[in-house]
C-alpha positions in Angstrom: -0.1 -0.1 0.0 1.5 3.4 -1.0 1.5 6.2 1.5 0.3 9.6 0.6 2.7 12.5 0.6 1.5 13.6 4.0 1.7 10.1 5.6 5.2 9.7 4.1 6.3 13.0 5.5 4.8 12.1 8.9 6.6 8.7 9.0 9.9 10.4 8.0 9.5 12.9 10.9 8.7 9.9 13.3 12.1 8.4 12.4 14.1 11.5 13.4 16.1 11.2 16.7 15.7 14.7 17.9 19.6 15.2 17.9 21.5 16.4 14.9 24.0 13.7 15.8 22.1 10.7 16.9 25.4 9.0 18.2 25.4 11.5 21.1 22.1 10.1 22.4 23.4 6.5 22.0 22.2 6.0 18.3 18.9 4.3 19.1 16.8 2.3 16.8 13.8 4.6 16.1 10.4 3.5 14.9 6.7 3.6 15.5 3.6 1.5 15.6 -0.1 2.4 15.2 -2.3 2.0 18.2 -6.0 1.1 18.4 -7.1 4.8 17.8 -4.9 4.8 14.5 -2.3 7.1 16.2 1.4 6.6 15.4 3.4 6.1 18.6 7.1 6.8 18.4 9.5 4.2 19.8 13.1 4.0 20.8 15.4 1.0 21.4 18.9 1.3 23.0 20.1 -2.3 22.5 22.9 -4.4 23.9 24.0 -7.8 22.7 22.8 -10.8 24.6 20.8 -8.8 27.2 20.3 -10.1 30.7 16.8 -8.4 30.5 14.7 -5.8 28.8 13.7 -2.5 30.5 10.6 -0.6 29.2 10.7 3.0 30.3 7.6 5.2 30.7 7.9 9.0 31.0 6.1 11.6 32.9 3.3 14.0 32.3 4.0 16.5 29.5 7.4 15.0 28.8 8.8 12.3 26.6 11.2 9.3 27.1 14.4 11.0 25.9 14.0 13.9 28.3 13.3 11.9 31.3 15.9 9.2 30.9 18.9 10.8 28.9 21.3 13.5 30.1 20.9 17.0 28.8 23.4 19.1 26.9 23.4 21.8 29.5 25.7 23.0 32.2 24.1 23.6 35.7 25.8 26.7 37.1 23.9 26.7 40.4 20.6 25.5 41.9 18.8 28.5 40.2 20.4 28.5 36.7 21.4 26.1 33.9 23.1 27.1 30.6 22.5 25.5 27.2 25.6 24.0 25.6 24.1 22.5 22.3 20.5 22.7 21.5 20.8 20.7 18.3 22.3 17.8 20.3 20.3 18.1 23.5 19.9 14.5 24.4 23.1 12.8 25.8 23.5 9.0 26.3 26.8 9.3 28.3 26.3 9.1 32.0 22.6 8.9 31.7 20.1 6.3 33.1 19.8 4.5 29.7 23.6 4.2 29.6 23.8 2.8 33.0 21.2 0.2 32.2 23.0 -0.7 29.0 26.3 -1.0 30.8 24.6 -3.5 33.1 23.4 -5.7 30.3 19.9 -4.3 29.8 18.3 -3.4 26.5 16.2 -0.3 27.0 13.0 0.3 25.1 10.9 3.5 25.4 8.0 5.3 23.6 6.4 8.7 23.6 3.0 8.2 25.0 0.1 9.4 22.7 -0.3 13.2 22.9 3.3 13.5 24.1 6.7 14.1 22.6 6.6 13.2 18.9 3.8 10.6 18.9 0.5 11.5 17.3 -2.1 13.4 19.3 -5.8 12.5 19.5 -7.8 15.1 17.4 -4.4 16.7 16.9 -4.5 18.1 20.4 -1.5 17.8 22.7 -2.2 16.1 26.2 -5.7 15.2 25.2 -6.8 11.6 25.6 -10.0 9.6 25.4 -9.3 7.7 28.7 -6.2 7.0 30.9 -6.2 3.3 30.3 -5.2 4.1 26.6 -1.6 4.7 28.0 -1.1 1.2 29.5 -2.8 -0.3 26.4 -0.2 1.3 24.2 2.7 0.1 26.4 1.3 -3.4 26.3 0.9 -3.3 22.5 4.6 -2.2 22.2 5.7 -4.9 24.6 3.8 -7.5 22.7 5.5 -6.3 19.4 8.9 -6.7 21.0 7.9 -10.2 22.3 6.9 -11.2 18.9 10.2 -10.0 17.3 12.3 -11.7 20.0 10.5 -15.1 19.7 10.7 -14.9 15.9 14.5 -14.0 16.1 15.2 -16.9 18.4 13.2 -19.3 16.2 15.2 -18.3 13.3 18.4 -18.6 15.1 17.3 -22.2 16.1 16.5 -23.0 12.6 19.9 -21.7 11.4 21.7 -23.8 14.2 19.8 -26.9 13.0 20.8 -26.2 9.4 24.4 -25.7 10.4 24.8 -28.6 12.7 25.9 -31.0 10.1 28.8 -28.7 9.3 30.1 -28.4 12.9 33.4 -30.1 11.9 34.0 -27.4 9.2 33.9 -24.5 11.8 36.7 -23.0 13.7 36.4 -24.4 17.4 37.2 -20.9 18.6 35.1 -18.3 16.8 32.5 -20.5 14.9 33.5 -19.2 11.5 32.9 -21.7 8.6 36.2 -23.2 7.4 37.0 -24.0 3.8 37.8 -27.6 4.6 38.7 -30.1 7.4 42.3 -29.0 7.5 41.8 -25.3 7.4 42.8 -23.2 10.5 41.4 -20.0 11.7 42.0 -18.5 15.1 45.2 -19.6 16.8 45.1 -17.0 19.6 42.9 -14.4 21.3 44.4 -11.4 19.3 43.3 -13.0 16.0 39.7 -13.4 17.3 39.5 -9.7 18.4 41.1 -8.5 15.3 38.5 -10.2 13.1 35.7 -8.7 15.4 34.5 -12.1 16.2 33.3 -13.6 19.6 34.3 -16.9 21.3 31.6 -19.5 21.5 32.4 -20.6 24.9 29.9 -19.0 27.3 32.4 -18.3 30.1 34.5 -16.2 27.6 31.8 -14.9 25.4 29.6 -12.0 26.7 27.6 -11.9 23.6 26.5 -15.5 23.7 22.7 -15.7 24.1 22.0 -16.8 27.6 20.0 -20.0 28.2 17.0 -18.7 30.3 15.5 -22.2 30.5 12.0 -20.9 31.0 8.4 -21.6 29.6 8.9 -21.2 25.9 5.4 -19.6 25.8 6.7 -16.7 27.6 9.2 -14.0 26.3 12.6 -15.8 26.5 14.2 -12.7 28.1 12.9 -11.1 31.5 11.1 -7.8 31.0 10.9 -4.9 33.5 8.7 -1.8 33.7 10.0 1.4 34.9 7.8 4.5 35.1 8.4 8.2 36.3 5.5 10.2 37.9 2.6 9.6 35.7 4.5 6.8 34.1 4.7 5.1 37.5 0.8 5.1 37.4 1.0 3.5 34.0 3.3 0.8 35.1 1.2 -0.1 38.1 -2.0 0.0 36.2 -0.5 -2.6 33.7 -0.1 -4.9 36.6 -3.7 -4.5 37.5 -4.8 -5.0 34.0 -2.9 -8.2 33.4 -5.1 -10.0 35.9 -8.4 -9.1 34.0 -9.8 -11.5 31.5 -9.5 -9.3 28.4 -5.8 -8.9 29.0 -5.0 -12.6 29.6 -3.4 -12.7 26.1 -0.5 -10.5 27.5 0.4 -13.0 30.3 2.9 -14.5 27.9 5.0 -11.4 28.5 7.8 -12.4 30.9 7.4 -9.5 33.3 9.9 -10.0 36.2 9.5 -6.6 37.9 8.0 -3.1 38.0 9.3 0.1 39.4 7.5 3.4 40.1 9.8 6.4 40.5 8.0 9.4 42.2 4.8 7.5 41.1 1.5 9.3 40.6 -0.1 6.6 42.7 -2.9 8.5 44.5 -4.5 12.0 44.3 -4.6 12.1 48.2 -1.8 14.7 48.4 -3.1 17.2 45.8 -6.7 16.9 47.2 -5.4 18.4 50.5 -4.1 21.6 48.8 -6.9 24.3 49.2 -6.8 25.5 45.6 -7.4 22.0 44.3 -9.8 20.8 47.1 -12.1 23.9 46.6 -11.6 24.8 42.9 -9.8 22.6 40.5 -11.1 19.2 41.6 -14.8 20.3 41.8 -14.5 22.0 38.4 -12.5 19.0 36.8 -15.6 16.8 36.0 -17.8 19.6 34.7 -15.1 21.4 32.7 -14.0 18.1 31.1 -17.5 17.8 29.6 -18.2 21.3 28.7 -14.6 22.4 27.8 -12.6 19.2 27.2 -9.9 20.8 25.2 -9.4 24.0 27.2 -6.6 24.2 29.7 -7.6 25.5 33.1 -5.2 23.6 35.3 -2.3 25.6 36.9 1.4 25.0 36.5 3.2 23.3 39.4 6.5 24.9 39.9 10.0 23.3 40.6 10.5 24.7 44.1 13.5 22.6 45.3 15.5 22.8 42.1 14.6 25.9 40.1 17.3 25.3 37.5 15.0 22.5 36.1 12.8 25.3 34.6 15.7 26.2 32.3 16.2 22.5 31.4 12.5 22.2 30.4 12.7 25.4 28.3 15.8 24.2 26.3 13.9 21.1 25.3 12.3 21.6 21.9 10.0 18.7 22.3 8.9 19.0 25.9 5.4 20.5 26.1 5.2 23.3 28.7 1.6 24.4 28.6 -1.1 23.1 31.0 -2.8 19.9 30.2 -6.3 19.8 28.8 -9.3 19.7 31.2 -10.3 16.2 30.1 -6.8 14.9 30.7 -6.8 16.5 34.2 -10.1 14.7 35.0 -8.7 11.4 33.6 -5.5 11.8 35.7 -7.8 12.1 38.9 -9.9 9.2 37.9 -6.7 7.2 37.1 -5.3 7.7 40.6 -8.7 6.6 42.1 -8.9 3.5 39.9 -5.4 2.5 40.6 -6.4 2.3 44.4 -9.7 0.9 43.8 -8.3 -2.0 41.9 -5.2 -2.4 43.9 -6.2 -6.2 44.9 -6.1 -7.0 41.1 -2.3 -6.3 40.9 -0.6 -9.5 39.8 1.0 -11.1 42.9 4.1 -12.7 41.4 5.7 -9.6 40.0 8.2 -7.9 42.4 7.5 -4.1 42.8 9.9 -1.3 43.8 8.6 2.1 44.7 11.2 4.8 45.0 9.9 8.3 46.4 11.3 11.4 48.0 9.8 12.7 51.3 10.1 16.2 49.8 8.0 15.5 46.6 5.8 18.4 46.0 3.9 16.9 43.0 3.2 13.3 44.1 2.8 12.8 47.8 5.2 10.5 49.6 2.5 9.7 52.2 0.1 8.7 49.4 2.7 6.5 47.7 3.4 4.9 51.1 -0.3 4.2 51.7 -0.4 2.6 48.2 2.6 0.4 49.1 1.0 -0.7 52.4 -2.1 -1.9 50.6 -0.3 -3.9 47.9 -0.6 -7.6 48.5 2.0 -8.6 46.1 4.5 -11.3 47.3 7.7 -9.3 47.0 7.6 -5.4 47.4 10.1 -2.7 48.4 9.6 1.0 49.3 12.8 3.1 49.0 12.7 6.5 50.5 14.9 9.4 49.4 15.6 12.3 51.8 17.4 15.0 49.7 15.6 14.9 46.3 12.2 16.1 45.1 10.2 14.8 42.1 12.3 14.5 38.9 14.6 11.9 40.5 16.0 10.8 37.2 17.8 14.1 36.7 18.1 15.8 39.9 21.3 16.0 42.0 21.9 12.6 43.5 20.1 10.6 40.6 23.3 8.4 40.3 22.4 6.8 43.6 18.8 6.1 42.5 19.8 4.5 39.2 22.3 2.3 41.2 19.4 1.3 43.6 17.3 0.4 40.6 20.1 -1.7 38.9 20.8 -3.6 42.0 17.2 -4.3 42.5 16.9 -5.6 38.9 19.8 -7.8 39.5 18.3 -9.2 42.7 15.1 -10.1 40.9 17.1 -12.3 38.5 18.9 -14.1 41.4 15.7 -15.4 42.9 14.6 -17.7 40.2 18.1 -19.2 40.1 18.1 -19.8 43.8 14.5 -21.2 43.7 15.5 -23.6 40.8 18.5 -24.8 42.8 16.4 -25.4 45.9 13.7 -27.3 43.8 16.5 -29.4 42.2 18.0 -30.2 45.6 14.4 -31.2 46.9 14.0 -33.4 43.8 17.3 -35.1 44.3 16.5 -35.8 47.9 13.2 -37.4 47.1 14.8 -39.4 44.3 17.4 -40.8 47.0 14.6 -41.6 49.5 12.2 -43.3 47.0 12.5 -47.0 47.7 13.2 -49.4 44.9 10.9 -52.2 44.2 
């Protein structure tokens, strides 16, 4: 099917990185998919070879995934002021959260939620949505697409391995390169292997060998993790609630091994206490969402603890700095209420990590703690930050937060191995005790 000129132009724009030099932002694979409303959703992949896991990142309100999880090409002079270095190459992979995840063996997948970043907008209106659950639906659709591509790739690899099995004797025993004949030699030492850009077949020496996860082949053969900031934290937790519902059973083949909410918008309890919201904005939200759905009455919430962030927001050409639409505001309030109303539906076997600052002015620490206390999941952890505020992926001290996240991801992978060892030991004991006839 041929694309119209307008569609072709739109698709071309979708594939731009946002940087003049994509290498500075880690040279991600960029693409898009079409969601259930016919909107093109922009996607990013920062891939590593033989990943130990896949991390899906979900951004915050008005933002986009590059802004929240990459470094910014600006110099912070003091707590009040930041100076732009290069606006054409604003997103920087080096020393970012994405680089740290990549360095620890995780492929990172991100998307700009509909109405945000460079994804399409419903009715052409920024931060305007039909309902909040459209966000988790889009993330699940993207995750399912990745699942399909990984399973198909591994199936193709297995097919290739089967085809080449009869020629094992004609391959180099060091680098697996096909040889001309039985007497031909290839790699005699490590230097030759490195010079050729090849990798050893032996798993203990070859970091690029695909790990044998030895899990249910029905599920994604690589562990998947969800990480969401602020509103993205709500999206991530909502996904865990939706997965237990009948119409979402199809997505249970996704091998989700953990979910983390950073400064998560997990309850409207904190904002409901503020007089301006309690007596004006909240009572008006339902009415204005019906009468003036695309108007923007909600106020800006300022960066009180780290004012220099206002400069960082302003330097970003893609970040949307205007207030959200009235309908979106009402959907956010409903989303927080629904998240708590359906908390018993959260899937019980997925570990959860909540990271929240006591000084958070946008999403209440107390409300997040209440949400955590009501969670009935088997393994959960609440990590409190003392000296940060809300945008904890970019504020001073964010290096400690990403370290905490990486350590937690690593711990979730140790558990299944230990459990497997314990089961094997039990099985061996039972085998020994079984009397012979």
